N, C-alpha and C positions, 0 to 999 in steps of 0.2 A: 261151661258157662251155667251159673245157677238160675234159678226161677226169676230172681229179682233182677238179675244180669240182664237176662233176655226181656224182661220187662220193660227195662230203662232203654234197650235196644229198640225195642218196638215203639217206645214213646218218641226217642229221637228221630226215626225214621219217619214217623208218621208226622211229625212236625214239619219236617222238611216237604212231604206230601202237601200239607195245609200252607205253607209258603207258596210253593208251585201255585197250588189253587187260587190262593190269594192273587196272585200275580196275572193269572189267566182265566179267572172265572168268567170274565166278559167276554172272553172270545167266542162264546156260541151264541146261537139265536135263543130267544126267550123259550119257545118251545122246547129246544133240545136241551136247554140250562135245566128246565122243570124236570124233565124226563131224567136225567141223568142224576139230580138231586134225589129224586123219589127213590130211584134203585141204590144210591149211595147211602140213603137212610135206610134201607132194607138190610143191605150189607153191614152198616155199623150197629145195627140192631139185632143181626143174625136172624132175621125174619125169613121163613120159607117164601120159595117163588109161589104165588097164587094166594098168600095171605092178604087179607084185606088190611089196607093201612088206614089210620085213623088220621082224618084231615087235621083236626086241631094239633095233634101229637106232631106230624110232618111239618106243620107250619110253625109251630113253636121251635122246633129244631133246626129248621131252615133260617129263622132269623138269628138264632143263637149263633150258626154257621158263620152266616154272614157277617155279624158283628165281629166274630173271632178273625175273619179274614180281613176286616178292616185294618185290625190291629197288628195283623202280620204281612201287610201288603209292602212296607218298606224294610222288612227284615232281611238279614243275609241267611242263605243256606248254610247250616252247621255241619261241621265235621262228625264223622259218625265214629264213636269210641267204644272199641272192642277188648276186652282184657288189658285196659291200662294204654293202648295204642290208638292214635287218633287216625282216621282216613279221609281222605276227600270224599264227599258223597258219590262222586261220579268213578270212583276207582273200585268197580265191581271186582274186578280179579283179585287184589288183595284182602278185599272184605269177604269175598266167598272164600279163599283160603283158610281164613279164621272159622268161617261159619259151618263150612260143610261137614266137618267131624262132629258138629251139633245137631247134623240134620236140617239146617237151615240153609235158605238160598237168598242172595239179594241181586238187585238190579238197578241201575240208574243210568238214564241217558236222555237225550232230548228227542221230541216228536214235534207234531206240526207246529208251526210258528216259534219253534224254538223252546217249547213248553218241556220243562224238566218231569220226568215219570220216574216214579221210585216206588218200589215194591219190595217187600220183606216176606217171605213164606215159609211152608214148610217144603224142604227138597224131596220130590216124588223119586226123581232119578236123574243122574249125571251120566252121559254116554258120549262118546267121541266117534265122529263117522267124516270122512272126507276132509280132514284137516282142520275142523272145527269141533267146539265142544258144544253139547246141547243139555240143557238144564230144563228139567219140567218142575213148575212151582205147582205144588197143591194148595192145600188153605192158605190163604193171604190173612198177614196179621197187619201190615199196614199198607197203604195204597193211596194213592190221588183219586181225584174225581173221575178222570177220565183213565180206565184201566184197559190198555191195548192188550189182547190176546197174545200177542208175540213181538219181540224186539231182537235185532241182532245188532250187536255191539263187538265191532272188531272180528275176531274168531271165535265169539261166543253166540249162541243162540238161546233164547229165554221163552218158553213156551208156558202160558199162564192157565191151568186148567179151570181154575175156578172163573179167571175173567171171562174166558171163553164160555163157560157155560152160562154166565150171568148175560154176556152179549147175545147168546142165542135166545135167551128168554127175553131179552128187550125186544129184539127183531120179532118174535112170535107175536108179542103182545102189539107191537106197531101192524103187523101183517093181519091181525085179527081184526082190526078196525075195519076194513074193507074186503078182506079174504080175496084179494085179486087174483085171478089166474095169471100168475107170473112165476119167474123163474125160482123166487124165494119160497112162494107157495108150494109149488112141487117138491123142493127141497123138504118142506115140512111135512108133506103128504107122504113121505117115504116112512114116517114113525105116526105111531097111535097117541098123538097129542092130546085128543079129546077124552081119552079114557085112562092113559097112563103117563102124566106129566112127568113126574119125576124121572121114571125107567126111560122114557123117551128123550129127555134131555141129556141124562147119562150116555145113552146109546149114540146120539147124535154128536155130543163132545167127544166120544171116543174116535168115532169116524173122522170127524173135521179137524180134530187136533194133528193128525196124519196129514192133512191137506194143507194146514196153516204151517206146519214143518216144511212142507214142499215150497210154499212162497218164500219162507225165510231162506231155505238153501238157494233158491233162486236170488235172493236180496244178498247172499254171501257171495254168489257168482258174479252178479253185477258188480258189487262192490270191488272183485278183484279186476275186472274189466275197466272200471270206470276210475278207479284209484282215488286218492286223497282230494283231486282238485274237485270232484264233485261235491262233497262235503262243505270246500271253502265256497262253493257256489251257492248251496242252499243257505249258508249263514247270512251272505248277501242279499238272498231273494226273500229272508223270512219277513212276515207279517205283510207280503204283498200277494195278489192275486196270483201271481206267476209261480209262487212258492207251491201252489197246489198242483200247477200244470206239471212242474218239475218232478214232483213226487209221484204223479200219475204216469209220466213217462218212465220213471225208474221201476215202478210196480209194475207196468206192462212189460218192460225188458224182463224183469225177474219171473214173471209168470210164463212168458213165450220161452224163457230158457228152460225151466224146470215143472211149474206146476200144470199148465195145461197140456203139454205132450204127456206127461206122466198120467193126468186123469183120463186123456184120451186113449192112450194104449191100453191102461188097466180097465177101461170101461166103468168107471166109477159114477154112475149115473147119478147118486143122490148128491155126491160132491161137485160133480159138474153144475148141477141146477143151483146148489148152493154159490159155488164160486161165480157165477153169473148172478145170481140173484144179491149178491153182497158187493158188487161194484160200486163206487162213488158215482155220482152225478159224473164228475169231471173225468173219471175213467171211460164212462160211456161215451162221453161226447167226443172225445179224441180218437176212440178206437171204434166205429160204428161198425168196421168189418167182423168184428168179433160177435156183435148181436146178430149178425145174419148168418154167419158161421153156427151160431148156437141154435138159431131159427132152423137151419138145415139139418142139423142133428137131431134135433127134437121132433121133427117131423118125419125123419127118414129112419131114426138109429145107427146112421153111419157116420163113425168117428172122423173119418177121413177130412171133411170141412174144418174140424176143430185142429187137426195136426196141421193142414195146410196152413191155416191163419196163424198159428204158432211159429211155423216154419217163416213165413213173410214178416211176422213181428219182430222176431229175432234181430232181423238185418236192419229193419225200420226204426226200431226203437233205440238200437244202439247206436246206429249212424246218427240218429237225431240227437241222442244224448252227447255225442262229441262234439256235434256241431253247437250245442248250448254251450259246451265247456269253451269251446273256440272264442265264441263270443264273450263269455265272461273274463277269459284271460285277457282279451284285448281291452275291455273297457271296465272290468270290475262291476261295482254297485251300478254305474251309469248303463249297464247292459240289460237292465231289467224289462225294459220295453222291447228292444230287440229280441229278447229271448221268448216274450211273451208272443210277440208276432210270428216268431220262426215256427212255433208249437202251434199256433193258431192255421198256419200255411201248411202243417204237415200231417194232418188226420190221415187214418189208415183204415 
């Protein structure tokens, strides 16, 4: 592929990203939306973290972006053309078979509320382990507003270094408003962010990309256990509060299978703090026992409470996931309320 072909590819992927954002930009609260848009502006303008953003410039860009989204809201996602062949934008396998020789990597999948996520970037490395392929994306050339640091698609795990680094920066900025003595603050305290922002972000990214991989390995294992029925259920739960519950259940299963026992066994203090500090409100709500185990570990330094809660969680969340799928198998879309009630009765 020559430079012109790569440029056209970037534009095609970015257009699909823009279409996705046009459809789902209203999914966020106003505060979260504005924060994401500010950092999206920083990424698009290639500005360094910590650089002052001009209010008027950001405002003009925001207005132009929202106007473009209005024009794209009804547009259909386009096929991706590479060297004269067209591919479905979700066919990452065949697209990557074409791109990898050129040092590029692509991912396309569905996230929360069935929002499509696309990314095109430089391929840092491609390895294989445990029956799955691991792709690490370095610099990103096309992306949507929400940039998940990782995604598991079938037998492929995609880790996005730049997106993880940016997420860490966003969390650091948010934490600095209050500087609370919490798990996230303790994770940041393991680095010298006050004097060496860039190198600290690099060091934390290097460490936490391994922890993110642990979660995705757990996701893969959870997918093997739960099968395709789980994804069918998620589609019927999309755009309901119960979807967040279901995703939290599977995330806990994944982490109890791999992430938590590994971090506890290896004594990765900084990553344990970050893991707990990065849990969503839903995940905290349905798994209060995890916070108690973390408190015991933080006070004593003994990882046994974390290992114990991981063992209990493996059995609990897998059993709950199967029960949720049984309800969905019986009633389909009409099972939403019953599934929500079941999760609400099954906190651990």
